[in-house]
C-alpha positions in Angstrom: -58.7 -45.0 -33.8 -60.9 -48.0 -33.0 -59.5 -51.2 -31.6 -60.7 -53.1 -34.9 -58.9 -50.5 -37.0 -55.3 -51.6 -35.7 -53.2 -53.5 -38.0 -51.4 -56.9 -37.4 -47.6 -57.2 -38.7 -47.7 -60.9 -39.5 -45.2 -63.3 -41.2 -47.0 -65.4 -43.8 -45.4 -68.7 -45.1 -46.1 -68.8 -48.8 -44.6 -72.0 -50.6 -42.4 -72.3 -47.5 -41.0 -68.7 -47.9 -41.7 -66.1 -45.1 -43.2 -63.1 -46.1 -43.7 -60.0 -43.9 -47.3 -58.4 -44.3 -49.5 -56.1 -42.5 -53.3 -56.6 -42.3 -56.3 -54.8 -40.4 -57.2 -57.0 -37.3 -60.7 -57.0 -38.7 -60.1 -58.1 -42.2 -61.7 -61.5 -42.9 -59.4 -64.5 -43.6 -61.1 -65.0 -47.0 -59.8 -61.6 -48.1 -56.2 -62.3 -47.0 -56.1 -65.5 -48.6 -57.1 -63.7 -51.8 -54.5 -61.0 -51.2 -51.7 -63.7 -51.1 -52.5 -65.5 -54.3 -51.4 -64.8 -57.6 -54.1 -63.2 -59.8 -54.9 -66.3 -61.7 -55.5 -68.3 -58.6 -57.8 -65.7 -56.9 -60.9 -67.3 -58.0 -59.9 -70.6 -56.5 -59.3 -69.3 -53.2 -61.5 -71.8 -51.5 -58.8 -74.5 -52.2 -56.3 -72.8 -50.0 -56.3 -72.3 -46.1 -54.4 -70.2 -43.5 -53.0 -72.0 -40.6 -51.7 -70.8 -37.2 -48.3 -72.0 -35.6 -50.5 -74.7 -33.8 -51.6 -76.0 -37.2 -55.2 -74.8 -36.5 -57.0 -73.8 -39.8 -58.3 -70.3 -39.6 -62.2 -69.8 -40.4 -62.2 -67.8 -43.6 -65.6 -66.2 -42.8 -64.1 -64.8 -39.7 -61.6 -61.7 -39.2 -58.1 -62.5 -38.3 -58.7 -61.1 -34.8 -61.9 -63.2 -34.3 -59.5 -66.3 -35.2 -57.3 -65.5 -32.4 -54.4 -63.9 -34.6 -52.2 -61.6 -32.7 -49.5 -59.0 -33.8 -46.3 -60.8 -34.9 -47.9 -64.3 -35.2 -46.6 -66.6 -38.2 -49.4 -68.1 -40.4 -48.9 -70.6 -43.3 -50.9 -70.4 -46.6 -51.3 -73.9 -47.9 -53.7 -76.0 -50.3 -56.4 -77.6 -48.4 -55.2 -81.0 -49.9 -51.7 -80.5 -48.3 -49.6 -78.7 -50.6 -47.7 -75.5 -49.9 -45.3 -74.4 -47.0 -45.6 -75.3 -43.5 -43.9 -74.4 -40.0 -41.4 -77.2 -40.4 -39.8 -75.5 -43.3 -39.3 -72.4 -41.0 -37.4 -74.5 -38.6 -35.0 -76.0 -41.1 
């Protein structure tokens, strides 16, 4: 198995609700965002972003691994204009 073929076990906060997911480390963030969105929103994927626990926005043109995402990380899917879940929700 190639190093880039390994899967990452992640917790993704969607609308503030933690969701356990598994993705290939070499999957582009754009594809991950599209996967997480409901069917009617997939065409609007550019309105959304994934951030890590340090609130760093992941580059959608890069892979999870190239964005520094590691196994068991927690990410948050949010609207770019500030809507959606965040890491404070997880702590409450």
